[in-house]
C-alpha positions in Angstrom: -39.8 -13.2 9.3 -41.3 -13.1 5.8 -42.7 -9.6 6.4 -39.3 -8.3 7.6 -37.6 -9.7 4.5 -40.2 -8.4 2.1 -40.1 -4.9 3.6 -36.3 -4.9 3.4 -36.4 -6.0 -0.2 -38.6 -3.0 -0.9 -36.1 -0.7 0.7 -33.2 -2.2 -1.1 -35.1 -2.1 -4.4 -36.0 1.6 -4.0 -32.6 2.6 -2.6 -30.5 1.1 -5.4 -32.6 2.8 -8.0 -32.3 6.1 -6.3 -28.5 6.2 -6.3 -26.9 8.6 -8.8 -26.5 7.0 -12.2 -28.2 3.7 -11.2 -27.3 0.2 -12.4 -27.4 1.2 -16.1 -24.6 3.8 -15.7 -22.6 1.2 -13.7 -22.9 -1.4 -16.3 -22.2 0.8 -19.3 -19.4 2.9 -17.8 -17.6 5.1 -20.2 -19.4 3.5 -23.2 -22.6 5.2 -22.1 -24.7 7.0 -24.8 -28.4 7.9 -24.8 -29.2 5.2 -27.3 -27.3 2.5 -25.4 -28.8 3.6 -22.1 -32.3 3.5 -23.5 -31.7 0.1 -25.0 -30.3 -1.4 -21.8 -33.1 0.1 -19.7 -35.6 -1.6 -22.0 -33.7 -4.9 -21.9 -33.6 -4.8 -18.1 -37.2 -3.6 -17.8 -36.2 -0.4 -16.1 -38.5 1.6 -18.3 -41.6 0.0 -16.8 -43.6 1.3 -13.8 -41.9 0.7 -10.4 -44.5 -1.8 -9.1 -44.0 -3.9 -12.2 -40.2 -3.7 -11.8 -40.5 -4.7 -8.1 -42.7 -7.7 -9.0 -40.2 -8.9 -11.5 -37.4 -8.3 -9.1 -39.0 -10.5 -6.5 -39.8 -13.2 -9.0 -36.2 -13.3 -10.0 -35.0 -13.2 -6.4 -37.2 -16.2 -5.5 -35.5 -18.2 -8.2 -32.0 -17.0 -7.1 -31.5 -14.8 -10.2 -30.0 -11.4 -9.1 -28.1 -10.7 -12.2 -24.4 -10.8 -13.1 -21.5 -9.2 -11.2 -20.0 -6.3 -13.0 -17.0 -5.5 -10.8 -16.5 -7.9 -7.9 -16.2 -11.0 -10.1 -17.0 -9.7 -13.6 -19.2 -12.1 -15.6 -20.0 -14.3 -12.5 -23.6 -14.8 -11.3 -24.2 -12.5 -8.3 -25.6 -15.4 -6.2 -22.4 -17.4 -6.9 -20.3 -14.5 -5.7 -22.1 -14.6 -2.4 -21.9 -18.4 -2.1 -18.2 -18.4 -2.9 -17.4 -15.7 -0.3 -19.8 -16.9 2.4 -17.5 -19.7 3.9 -14.7 -17.3 4.6 -17.1 -15.0 6.5 -18.7 -17.9 8.4 -15.2 -19.1 9.4 -14.2 -15.6 10.6 -17.4 -14.8 12.4 -17.5 -18.2 14.1 -14.1 -17.8 15.6 -14.8 -14.1 16.5 -18.0 -15.0 18.3 -16.4 -18.0 19.9 -13.7 -15.7 21.4 -16.3 -13.2 22.5 -18.4 -15.8 24.3 -15.5 -17.7 25.8 -14.1 -14.5 27.3 -17.2 -12.4 27.8 -19.4 -14.7 29.8 -16.9 -16.0 32.3 -15.3 -12.6 32.8 -18.8 -11.0 33.2 -19.7 -13.6 35.9 -16.4 -13.1 37.8 -16.8 -9.3 37.7 -20.3 -9.6 39.0 -19.3 -11.9 41.8 -16.4 -9.6 42.8 -18.3 -6.3 42.3 -16.3 -3.3 43.3 -13.0 -5.1 43.2 -9.9 -4.4 41.1 -10.9 -7.3 38.8 -14.4 -5.8 38.3 -13.1 -2.3 37.7 -10.4 -3.4 35.3 -12.8 -5.6 33.3 -15.3 -2.8 33.0 -12.7 -0.4 31.8 -11.4 -2.9 29.3 -14.9 -3.5 28.0 -15.5 0.2 27.6 -12.3 0.5 25.5 -13.5 -2.4 23.3 -16.8 -0.6 22.6 -15.3 2.8 22.1 -12.4 1.9 19.8 -13.5 1.5 16.1 -13.0 -1.9 14.6 -10.9 -0.7 11.8 -8.5 1.1 14.2 -8.2 -2.1 16.3 -7.6 -4.1 13.1 -4.8 -1.7 11.9 -3.2 -1.7 15.4 -3.2 -5.5 15.6 -1.9 -5.8 12.0 1.0 -3.4 12.6 2.0 -4.8 16.0 1.7 -8.6 15.5 2.3 -8.9 11.7 4.5 -5.9 10.6 6.5 -5.0 13.7 6.9 -8.4 15.5 6.3 -10.7 12.4 4.4 -13.2 14.5 1.3 -13.7 12.3 0.5 -13.2 8.6 -0.2 -9.7 7.4 -3.2 -10.5 5.2 -5.1 -13.1 3.2 -6.7 -16.4 4.1 -3.8 -18.7 3.4 -0.2 -18.5 2.3 0.3 -18.7 -1.5 2.7 -21.6 -1.3 0.4 -23.9 0.6 -1.1 -26.7 -1.5 -4.5 -27.4 0.1 -7.6 -29.3 -1.0 -10.8 -27.4 -1.0 -13.9 -29.1 0.4 -16.2 -26.6 2.2 -14.5 -23.3 1.4 -13.6 -22.9 5.1 -9.9 -23.4 5.0 -9.3 -24.5 8.6 -12.1 -27.1 8.4 -10.9 -28.3 5.0 -7.5 -29.0 6.4 -9.0 -31.0 9.3 -11.3 -33.0 7.0 -8.4 -33.8 4.5 -5.9 -34.2 7.3 -3.7 -31.5 5.8 -2.6 -30.2 9.1 -0.1 -27.8 7.8 -2.8 -26.1 5.6 -5.2 -26.0 8.5 -2.6 -24.4 10.8 -1.6 -21.9 8.2 -5.3 -20.9 7.7 -5.8 -20.6 11.4 -2.8 -18.3 11.8 -4.4 -16.1 9.1 -7.7 -16.1 11.0 -6.3 -15.0 14.4 -5.8 -11.3 13.9 -9.0 -10.5 12.0 -11.1 -12.6 14.4 -9.6 -10.9 17.4 -10.4 -7.5 15.8 -13.9 -8.5 14.9 -14.5 -10.0 18.4 -13.7 -6.8 20.4 -17.2 -5.2 20.2 -19.2 -8.5 20.7 -17.0 -9.4 23.6 -17.5 -6.0 25.3 -21.3 -6.1 24.9 -21.6 -9.7 26.0 -19.4 -9.0 29.1 -21.5 -6.0 30.1 -24.8 -7.8 29.7 -23.5 -10.9 31.5 -22.3 -8.8 34.4 -25.5 -6.8 34.7 -27.7 -9.9 34.4 -25.7 -11.9 37.0 -25.9 -8.9 39.4 -29.7 -8.8 39.0 -30.0 -12.6 39.6 -27.8 -12.5 42.7 -30.3 -10.2 44.4 -33.2 -12.6 43.8 -35.0 -14.3 46.7 -34.5 -17.8 45.2 -30.7 -17.4 45.3 -30.8 -16.4 49.0 -33.2 -19.3 49.7 -30.8 -21.7 48.0 -27.9 -20.4 50.1 -30.0 -20.7 53.3 -30.9 -24.3 52.4 -27.2 -25.1 52.4 -26.8 -25.8 48.6 -23.2 -25.9 47.4 -21.9 -22.8 45.5 -21.5 -25.0 42.4 -25.2 -25.9 42.4 -26.2 -22.3 43.0 -24.0 -21.0 40.3 -25.1 -23.5 37.6 -28.7 -24.1 38.4 -29.9 -20.8 39.9 -27.6 -18.0 38.8 -26.1 -18.7 35.4 -29.1 -20.4 33.9 -31.4 -17.5 34.8 -28.9 -14.9 33.8 -28.4 -16.4 30.3 -31.7 -15.2 28.8 -30.7 -11.6 28.2 -27.2 -12.8 27.3 -28.7 -15.2 24.7 -30.6 -12.3 23.1 -27.4 -10.2 23.0 -25.4 -13.0 21.4 -28.1 -13.4 18.7 -28.0 -9.7 17.9 -24.2 -9.6 17.8 -24.1 -12.6 15.4 -26.5 -10.8 13.1 -24.4 -7.6 13.3 -21.0 -9.2 12.7 -21.3 -8.5 9.0 -21.0 -4.8 9.6 -17.7 -5.3 11.4 -16.6 -7.9 8.8 -16.8 -5.2 6.1 -14.0 -3.2 7.8 -12.1 -6.1 9.2 -11.9 -8.1 5.9 -11.0 -4.9 4.1 -8.0 -4.2 6.4 -6.7 -7.8 6.2 -7.6 -8.5 2.6 -9.7 -11.4 3.8 -11.8 -12.3 0.8 -15.2 -12.9 2.4 -18.7 -11.4 2.2 -17.6 -8.2 3.9 -14.8 -7.6 1.4 -17.2 -8.3 -1.5 -19.8 -5.9 0.0 -17.2 -3.1 0.3 -16.0 -3.7 -3.2 -19.6 -3.7 -4.5 -20.3 -0.4 -2.8 -17.1 1.2 -4.1 -17.5 0.0 -7.7 -21.3 0.2 -7.8 -21.8 -3.5 -8.5 -25.6 -3.4 -8.0 -26.4 -7.1 -8.6 -23.9 -8.2 -5.9 -25.2 -5.4 -3.6 -28.7 -6.8 -3.9 -27.9 -10.3 -3.1 -25.5 -9.5 -0.3 -27.9 -7.2 1.5 -30.9 -9.5 1.2 -28.8 -12.5 2.2 -27.5 -10.6 5.3 -31.1 -9.8 6.2 -32.3 -13.4 5.9 -29.3 -14.6 8.0 -30.1 -12.0 10.7 -33.8 -13.1 10.8 -32.9 -16.8 11.0 -30.4 -16.1 13.8 -33.1 -14.3 15.8 -35.4 -17.3 15.2 -32.8 -19.6 16.7 -32.5 -17.2 19.6 -36.2 -17.5 20.3 -35.9 -21.3 20.2 -33.0 -21.1 22.6 -35.2 -19.3 25.0 -37.4 -22.3 25.4 -34.4 -24.6 25.9 -33.0 -22.3 28.6 -36.2 -21.3 30.4 -38.9 -24.0 30.9 -41.4 -21.2 31.8 -41.4 -20.1 28.1 -42.3 -23.7 27.0 -45.1 -23.7 29.5 -46.6 -20.5 28.1 
């Protein structure tokens, strides 16, 4: 884990300094002169050798000092920008992954059990569409249909402007539940539905396909036929022999999809003006806010690595053979 994060920090460090203009031009803007540029480079230590710059960069990163935002939230600490936007993305990603798992695993199992049927064929086609259609197009389609044309759900944002809500965790639905402000919680949930559905399309399709393929493989195993020959009920066979053994590759897929949700969140949050990490990342790229870019990319890498660690731990919980080894 540490090696992955360190290597990525090197890549981020080198990439940001290879962009045209660099952080100095972004900070000075139109006020840039050779004298001011040289003075700011000296103040930031950018006139020193790259190994020295990287060592100081890592030292500041360990202490949470990534600099000050220049465009996303001008004057705010870059780490505070990330922490303030993180609850929104957690809320959005949690609901999107919940939808993907709740639909993908059962539908994948049903399609495998009814291989070759109309249900199986229709589900496979639907999953292919989910993978093939870009997230931003799905988001625009949902927004136009349900928000603009039919006026069933909010167009954008995280909560209606007229709602008076108490902030506790930064996750608006959870805050409404904790403070028993049910109207605020329901309003925030309505704002979550469209972006979470758009974000869930690709994870759902991948989880469905992996579940279906895994269940088909397990159904052909000798121990399943042996369980059927012993006269075990279908419920016991499904739960103890089929689903549990089929969940290992599905667990891996879920972990990878959770780590990759940030990529989809960039587009989804931009379409729905959902002020989360993805929206901040898109703004930072567009406006060349290098301090925010640094902290967001490194934080995303740490989250991805931690999620995969949890997946490895889940292996041991699901499969006792791994605990034995």
